[in-house]
C-alpha positions in Angstrom: -18.9 -2.7 -2.4 -17.0 -5.1 0.0 -15.7 -7.3 -3.1 -14.3 -4.0 -4.6 -12.6 -3.0 -1.4 -11.2 -6.5 -1.0 -9.7 -6.1 -4.6 -8.5 -2.7 -3.8 -6.9 -3.9 -0.7 -5.0 -6.7 -2.5 -3.8 -4.3 -5.1 -2.4 -2.1 -2.5 -0.6 -5.1 -0.9 0.8 -6.4 -4.2 2.1 -2.8 -4.9 3.7 -2.5 -1.5 5.6 -5.8 -2.2 6.5 -5.0 -5.8 7.7 -1.5 -4.9 10.0 -2.5 -2.3 13.5 -1.2 -2.8 15.3 -4.4 -2.5 14.0 -5.9 -5.7 16.1 -5.9 -8.9 13.9 -3.8 -11.1 13.6 -1.0 -8.6 17.3 -0.4 -8.4 18.0 2.1 -11.3 14.5 4.0 -11.2 14.0 7.4 -9.9 12.7 7.4 -6.3 15.1 4.3 -5.5 18.4 5.9 -6.9 18.2 8.8 -4.2 19.7 7.7 -0.9 18.0 7.8 2.4 14.2 7.1 3.1 12.9 8.1 -0.4 13.4 4.6 -1.5 10.7 3.5 0.8 8.0 6.1 -0.1 6.2 4.2 -2.8 6.0 1.1 -0.7 5.2 2.9 2.4 2.3 4.8 0.6 0.6 1.5 -0.6 0.8 0.3 3.0 -0.8 3.3 4.4 -3.4 3.2 1.8 -4.0 -0.6 2.5 -4.3 0.2 6.3 -6.9 3.0 5.7 -9.1 0.7 3.8 -8.8 -1.9 6.5 -9.5 0.7 9.3 -12.3 2.9 7.5 -14.2 0.0 6.0 -13.7 -3.1 8.0 -13.1 -1.8 11.5 -15.0 1.4 11.9 -17.9 1.2 9.4 -19.5 -2.0 10.7 -19.8 -0.7 14.3 -21.2 2.6 12.9 -23.8 0.7 10.5 -25.4 -1.1 13.7 
């Protein structure tokens, strides 16, 4: 289970980096063409998911298992 969560964490981190709006491949795609903060939603969502995996399974779960 921990190997799966670690792989999932890596996927979320890679997604957060790839979805950043400053990259060239994201300039003409849907959420990035709108102005404002909408451009950061895909990357921010991946970061929030990665932080939830870290918080729920590596910070809170080990103390609760003891």
